[in-house]
C-alpha positions in Angstrom: 70.8 37.8 133.7 71.0 41.1 131.8 73.6 39.5 129.4 71.3 36.5 128.8 68.4 38.8 128.1 70.4 40.8 125.6 71.5 37.5 123.9 67.8 36.4 123.6 66.8 39.7 122.1 69.6 39.5 119.6 68.5 36.0 118.7 64.9 37.0 118.2 66.1 39.7 115.8 68.4 37.4 113.9 65.6 34.9 113.3 63.2 37.7 112.3 60.7 37.2 115.2 58.5 40.3 115.3 60.0 41.7 112.1 57.6 42.1 109.2 59.8 43.7 106.5 58.5 42.8 103.1 60.0 43.2 99.7 58.1 45.6 97.3 58.1 45.0 93.6 57.1 48.1 91.6 54.1 47.7 89.3 55.2 49.9 86.4 51.8 49.9 84.8 50.3 51.7 87.8 53.2 53.9 88.8 54.8 57.1 87.6 58.1 59.0 88.3 57.3 62.5 87.4 58.5 66.1 87.9 57.6 69.7 87.2 59.6 72.8 86.5 58.9 76.4 85.7 59.0 77.5 82.0 59.3 81.1 80.9 58.5 82.0 84.6 54.8 81.6 84.0 53.9 77.9 83.8 54.8 74.6 85.3 55.9 72.0 82.6 55.5 68.4 83.7 57.5 65.4 82.6 58.2 61.8 83.6 60.8 59.0 83.4 59.5 55.8 82.0 62.3 53.4 82.9 63.0 52.9 86.6 63.4 50.2 89.3 63.7 50.0 93.0 65.1 47.8 95.8 62.5 48.6 98.5 61.5 47.0 101.8 58.6 48.0 103.9 57.7 47.0 107.5 54.0 46.2 107.2 53.5 46.1 110.9 55.6 49.1 111.9 54.3 51.0 108.8 57.7 52.3 107.7 60.3 51.8 105.0 63.4 49.9 106.0 65.1 50.1 102.6 64.5 52.4 99.7 67.1 52.4 96.9 65.9 53.5 93.4 67.5 53.8 89.9 66.0 55.8 87.1 67.3 55.7 83.5 67.9 59.3 82.6 67.5 58.6 78.8 63.8 57.6 79.5 62.8 61.2 80.1 59.5 62.1 78.5 58.0 65.6 78.4 55.9 65.0 75.3 58.1 66.9 72.9 60.9 64.8 71.3 63.1 67.7 70.4 63.0 69.0 74.0 63.7 65.5 75.3 66.7 65.1 73.1 68.0 68.4 74.5 67.5 67.2 78.0 69.5 64.1 77.2 72.4 66.1 75.9 75.4 67.5 77.7 73.4 70.7 78.5 71.4 68.7 81.0 71.6 65.0 81.9 74.4 64.0 79.5 73.0 60.5 79.5 75.9 59.0 77.5 78.2 59.6 80.4 75.7 59.5 83.3 72.9 57.0 82.4 71.5 56.6 85.9 69.8 58.8 88.4 70.0 57.1 91.8 68.4 57.5 95.2 69.7 55.7 98.3 67.8 56.0 101.6 69.9 56.4 104.7 67.0 56.6 107.2 63.2 56.9 107.4 61.7 59.3 109.8 58.2 58.1 110.6 55.6 60.8 111.3 52.4 58.8 111.5 51.3 55.3 110.3 50.6 56.9 106.9 53.4 59.5 106.5 57.1 60.0 107.0 60.3 61.4 105.5 62.8 59.4 103.3 66.2 60.8 104.1 69.0 59.9 101.7 71.2 60.9 98.8 70.2 61.5 95.2 72.8 61.3 92.5 72.5 63.0 89.1 75.3 63.4 86.6 77.6 61.7 89.0 77.0 64.4 91.7 75.5 63.2 95.0 73.5 65.5 97.3 71.5 64.8 100.5 67.7 65.1 100.1 64.6 64.7 102.1 61.5 63.3 100.4 58.0 63.3 101.9 56.3 59.9 101.8 52.6 59.2 102.1 51.3 55.6 102.5 48.0 55.5 100.7 47.0 52.0 101.8 47.6 48.3 101.6 44.9 46.2 99.8 44.3 42.9 97.9 43.9 43.3 94.2 41.6 41.4 91.9 44.1 38.5 91.6 44.7 38.2 95.3 48.0 40.0 95.4 48.8 42.3 98.3 49.6 45.8 97.0 50.7 49.0 98.6 50.3 52.5 97.2 52.4 55.4 98.2 53.1 59.0 97.0 56.5 60.7 97.3 57.2 64.4 96.7 60.2 66.7 97.2 62.2 69.4 95.6 65.7 69.8 94.3 67.7 72.5 92.7 68.9 71.3 89.3 72.1 73.5 89.4 73.3 71.5 92.4 73.8 68.7 90.0 75.4 70.6 87.1 72.2 71.0 85.0 73.1 74.7 84.4 71.8 75.5 80.9 69.4 78.4 80.6 68.5 81.3 78.4 67.8 84.9 79.4 64.5 86.4 78.2 64.1 89.8 76.6 61.5 90.9 79.2 63.6 89.6 82.1 63.8 86.3 83.8 65.0 83.0 82.3 63.6 80.2 80.2 63.9 77.4 82.7 63.4 77.5 86.5 66.0 76.1 88.9 63.7 74.3 91.4 62.4 70.9 90.3 59.4 69.4 92.0 59.5 65.6 92.3 56.0 64.0 92.0 56.1 60.2 92.3 53.2 57.7 92.5 54.1 54.1 93.2 51.9 51.0 93.4 53.9 47.9 94.4 53.3 44.2 95.0 54.1 43.1 98.6 56.3 40.0 98.7 56.1 38.5 102.2 58.1 35.5 103.3 
């Protein structure tokens, strides 16, 4: 009897009964992949990446991510100053000619509440992969004006740029350095929910 019950459970899972994982398609016009970092030790300079995509699945009933893989094109960095952006694309930082992609692959999702959790995975920059934990907040699921189901979520976290070989810096006369080591990730995503 126990064996039969296990087979039935496996069959239900295989046919997707009770499973509500939906594919998410990022709406680039209403999303932003941003960051901030200390400059001259006194201000936080913000920037963003404008070219990115994700392979994301979300369990709309269980309120949790079941897949979250993302790719960001490093060359799309935009801090509002072209000269600075060119420097960030160079070998001093991202070296985009050799390492065009920044990647995140989720290994697991730790659900805290129906609206919050932690994305646990690996982020790869300049070919160097490190484990990272990112806080995720589910802001809501709604129908837009055209009838599409959309989900909004915010993601934040922090990494040390030197862990990925982004080592360039310059000492200041009064002490300190030009660029901080800690990078705050500030991500806002709106996505279309594609349900079977």
